[in-house]
N, C-alpha and C positions, 0 to 999 in steps of 0.2 A: 504494500500500500504506500509506504513512504517513498519507494523508488518511483512509483507512478506519479506521485505528487511532485517529486523533484524534477522529473521529465517535463511535466506540465509547467512548472514554474520556470524552468530553463527556456522552454519554448515561448512562454509569455514574455519573459524579459528580452529574448531575442527579437520578438515581434515589435516591441515598443521602444527599442533602442534608438530609433531615429525620430521619435515623436516629440522631441524637445526643441523649442525655439528660444534663443536667448537674444534679448535686445541689449547688445553690448554698448560700450562707450562710443564707438565710431561706426559700427556696422550691425546689421541684423544677421545672426548666425542661425541658419536653418539646418545645416548639417556640416560635417567636417569638410565637405567639398563645395558647399553652396553658402556663400556669404554675400550680402548686399550692403554696400556702403551707403550711409545715409545721404551723402552728397550726390549719389547717382539716382536717388529716388525722385521721380517726377510727380507722382500723385498716388494717393491711396483712395480707392473707391470702397467705401464701407457701407454702401446703400443696403446691401442684403445681409449685413452682419447680424442685426437683431432678429430678423425673420428666418433666415436660412443658415446662419452660422458661418459665413465666409466673407472675406474681403480680398480685393485684388490690388497688388502693388505694381505700379508701372515704373520701370527703371531702365537705365541705359547700361548695357553690359560692357565688358572690357573691349569688345570689338566695335562699340558705338551703336549697336542695334537696340531698338526699343523692345523691351520684354515685359510681358504681363505675367505675374506669378500669383496664382490663386492659393490662398491659405484658408483651410477649413478647420473648424473646431472638431470635426470628426476625425481629422488626421493628426491633430496636435493638441497637447494639453495646455491649459491656462492661456488660451489665445486672446481672451478679452484683455488681460493685463498686458500682454505683449503689444496689442493694438494701441492701447492707451499710452504706453511708453513710447512706441514708435511715432505716434502723432505728436507727442511732446518733444521728441528729439528733432523732428524735421520742421516744426513750426517756428 
């Protein structure tokens, strides 16, 4: 029984390992490979955050392309606090 629980816990921890977003000092850290600098963010569309639980960040990537990145509360934990901090940082 405890071996089954350990396997389940390990699987759960593996599944949620990338579900953390950090609003750092100079950038939004989505994963180890994906970081968005606050100075590259052009707009935040939070129209659907209250009703549907997501917002869209429009930013310019390192190649100069405009990118829309949708962040949903079903994919990440504590997204409301991150959105609040993000708006404060870029305002």
